[in-house]
C-alpha positions, -999 to 999 in steps of 0.1 A, spaced: 450 -120 153 466 -86 146 503 -84 146 521 -59 169 520 -26 150 558 -23 149 562 -59 137 536 -54 110 553 -22 99 585 -40 95 568 -67 74 553 -40 51 587 -24 48 603 -57 39 576 -64 13 578 -30 -2 616 -34 -6 611 -69 -21 586 -55 -46 609 -26 -55 642 -44 -56 633 -80 -67 599 -82 -83 597 -51 -105 631 -57 -121 619 -91 -131 585 -81 -146 596 -82 -182 614 -115 -177 583 -131 -163 562 -117 -192 587 -131 -218 593 -165 -202 559 -171 -187 577 -182 -155 584 -168 -121 621 -174 -114 626 -202 -88 649 -180 -67 621 -155 -63 597 -182 -52 622 -194 -26 625 -158 -13 587 -157 -10 589 -188 11 616 -174 33 596 -142 39 565 -162 50 544 -149 21 527 -182 15 513 -182 50 501 -146 54 465 -156 62 472 -190 77 468 -192 115 500 -189 136 492 -223 152 499 -239 118 530 -219 110 515 -189 93 515 -152 101 477 -151 108 472 -116 95 438 -100 99 420 -92 67 428 -55 72 465 -64 74 463 -87 44 447 -60 24 477 -37 31 500 -64 18 477 -68 -13 481 -31 -20 519 -35 -21 520 -67 -41 496 -51 -66 523 -26 -75 540 -53 -96 530 -80 -121 500 -99 -108 518 -132 -115 539 -127 -84 509 -123 -61 492 -152 -79 520 -175 -69 511 -171 -32 475 -161 -37 458 -195 -36 477 -206 -4 464 -175 14 430 -175 -3 409 -200 -20 434 -228 -16 435 -226 22 406 -207 35 381 -235 32 403 -257 54 408 -228 79 370 -220 80 354 -255 79 382 -281 80 386 -307 107 415 -304 131 431 -333 114 428 -317 80 442 -284 94 472 -301 110 479 -322 80 478 -295 53 482 -260 67 518 -261 80 530 -273 45 509 -246 29 522 -219 52 558 -228 44 551 -228 7 562 -264 3 526 -273 -6 505 -253 -31 468 -255 -30 443 -250 -58 405 -245 -59 387 -267 -83 353 -253 -89 350 -240 -125 341 -266 -152 337 -265 -190 299 -262 -184 299 -246 -150 315 -213 -140 293 -185 -127 265 -211 -124 284 -232 -100 253 -251 -90 252 -268 -124 286 -285 -121 289 -321 -134 319 -335 -116 305 -362 -95 317 -382 -64 301 -416 -62 301 -434 -29 318 -468 -29 318 -482 6 339 -459 29 353 -441 -2 342 -418 -30 351 -421 -66 355 -387 -84 350 -382 -121 349 -349 -140 370 -321 -155 378 -287 -139 388 -258 -161 410 -226 -157 424 -238 -123 449 -213 -110 482 -228 -99 471 -263 -109 504 -271 -127 523 -267 -94 496 -277 -69 500 -305 -44 464 -303 -31 431 -297 -49 399 -286 -31 375 -303 -55 338 -295 -56 318 -325 -68 281 -336 -68 276 -363 -41 238 -363 -44 231 -377 -79 194 -367 -77 201 -331 -69 204 -304 -97 212 -276 -73 241 -265 -52 226 -284 -22 240 -317 -36 277 -305 -38 305 -315 -15 341 -303 -12 369 -328 -11 406 -324 -2 424 -344 -29 461 -349 -30 474 -341 -65 495 -373 -68 466 -397 -65 461 -421 -94 436 -410 -120 445 -372 -119 459 -357 -150 466 -321 -160 458 -304 -193 483 -282 -210 489 -248 -196 464 -222 -209 478 -196 -233 463 -164 -219 457 -128 -229 477 -116 -200 491 -125 -165 520 -146 -179 537 -164 -152 504 -172 -134 495 -206 -147 461 -222 -152 451 -255 -168 424 -282 -168 424 -309 -141 409 -342 -151 396 -367 -125 392 -402 -138 379 -427 -112 400 -409 -84 393 -427 -52 394 -407 -19 384 -417 16 353 -404 33 376 -384 55 386 -363 25 353 -344 26 363 -309 37 349 -306 72 344 -343 76 314 -366 68 290 -342 85 298 -317 58 287 -339 29 264 -318 6 277 -285 22 305 -278 -2 288 -249 -19 283 -231 15 320 -234 21 328 -221 -13 307 -190 -8 325 -183 25 359 -186 8 349 -164 -21 338 -135 1 373 -131 14 389 -139 -19 369 -112 -37 381 -86 -13 418 -95 -16 414 -93 -54 399 -59 -50 430 -49 -29 453 -61 -57 433 -40 -82 439 -9 -60 477 -16 -59 479 -20 -97 460 12 -102 483 31 -79 513 17 -97 499 28 -130 491 63 -117 526 67 -104 541 56 -138 518 79 -157 526 109 -135 563 103 -139 559 99 -177 537 130 -180 563 151 -162 591 140 -185 573 137 -219 573 171 -237 550 183 -265 546 218 -278 575 229 -257 563 217 -222 556 185 -202 523 170 -211 515 171 -174 508 207 -179 479 201 -204 445 202 -188 431 172 -206 460 150 -194 455 165 -159 418 155 -161 427 119 -168 452 118 -139 426 133 -116 400 108 -126 425 79 -121 435 93 -86 399 98 -74 387 64 -85 417 46 -70 413 65 -37 376 56 -36 384 20 -42 411 19 -15 386 34 10 360 8 0 384 -21 5 398 -9 38 363 -3 53 350 -37 41 380 -54 57 375 -36 89 339 -48 90 350 -84 84 376 -82 112 348 -69 135 328 -100 128 302 -85 104 289 -102 73 304 -87 42 288 -106 14 273 -75 -2 302 -52 5 328 -77 -8 308 -80 -40 306 -42 -43 344 -39 -37 353 -66 -62 330 -52 -89 341 -15 -84 378 -21 -80 381 -45 -110 362 -22 -132 382 8 -119 416 -7 -126 405 -14 -162 396 23 -166 429 33 -151 449 10 -174 430 23 -204 438 59 -195 474 49 -188 478 37 -224 462 70 -236 486 91 -215 517 71 -227 503 73 -263 523 52 -287 548 43 -260 519 28 -240 510 5 -269 544 -11 -274 559 -36 -250 589 -17 -238 570 5 -213 552 -23 -196 519 -4 -198 505 -26 -225 513 -57 -203 494 -43 -174 465 -33 -198 462 -70 -207 469 -83 -171 441 -63 -154 414 -75 -178 411 -108 -159 402 -92 -127 367 -85 -140 362 -122 -147 376 -146 -121 362 -152 -86 329 -139 -99 324 -118 -130 312 -82 -128 278 -94 -138 277 -120 -110 287 -94 -85 258 -72 -97 234 -101 -92 248 -109 -57 245 -72 -47 210 -68 -60 196 -101 -46 211 -93 -12 195 -58 -13 161 -73 -22 164 -100 5 173 -75 32 145 -52 21 120 -80 23 132 -90 57 131 -54 70 95 -51 57 83 -85 69 78 -98 34 84 -134 24 
């Protein structure tokens, strides 16, 4: 449900001020301490940022995807850790419940997620299963009216602060494909759940990931996302969730690129060599022009795909295209940013090297570039065969 344009404009203005006045001044602190200040998290709660994409019925703002993308552009103009804090509640942590959850599950979890009092995490990746999600080994064995979950999940975003895990586990022991996987809503305080130490990462300090270990964790049958009728359909839910998540990630990539371009332009106008600003040198101008053109193309791609999704169209191929192009694009922009800043871009004081490290992850999570290529090509082949009446 789209917000009134004036109300949405006010929301964007408030977020833009929040990014400029509160988040950007704290970027270096988050990078140094690996922690988002608690007062900033509380401000995010007060602004409703944890519930941007959650239906109004359950306390959220219920933004359309097109509206959420505009917010992603703004939040991308600062350290990704800030957006990551609210990202799972608006994306992979809540969307499965919104799309396929029972009314009881929605009523129980979504209001707390919209307020930011409950943080959700998406437990799909494992030590031996990432891009090949169908090979996951975590299992859920039926025991009367319950299931007992065993297994380890890896690189789980926001797991250290999560109160709810959406856990993908194999409920059909005879299956070796995605068809035997179910999704469970598992409260983080249940006996048998332990967390590994926080991962030390190349970038994105302040955005925490860790292993989540399930050791004979008992959950009721009602914990299956969507209810008992959705047993064995967890992978289908995951794919629905990832389509939307990939597009919001693409939106963040656009925002980061636009931030880097603005910083580079300011620097190039001030930094002088050979008696004039380096912005006047054509080879620097060429880099700035390439950065601008690519970021503009990425923005258009994301906005158009969001419009199609809001119009009810399937966007599996388009979301994969956007995620692939935008994540690769922001990597190229960050590399050129280091080049324009020169030595200043390689040292920590400018913040450019931090963004250079931060954006590298965008090409990996929620489907690597190579997985996006496979998704795009396979969808193209499937559609061509259908069009031509081939099996």
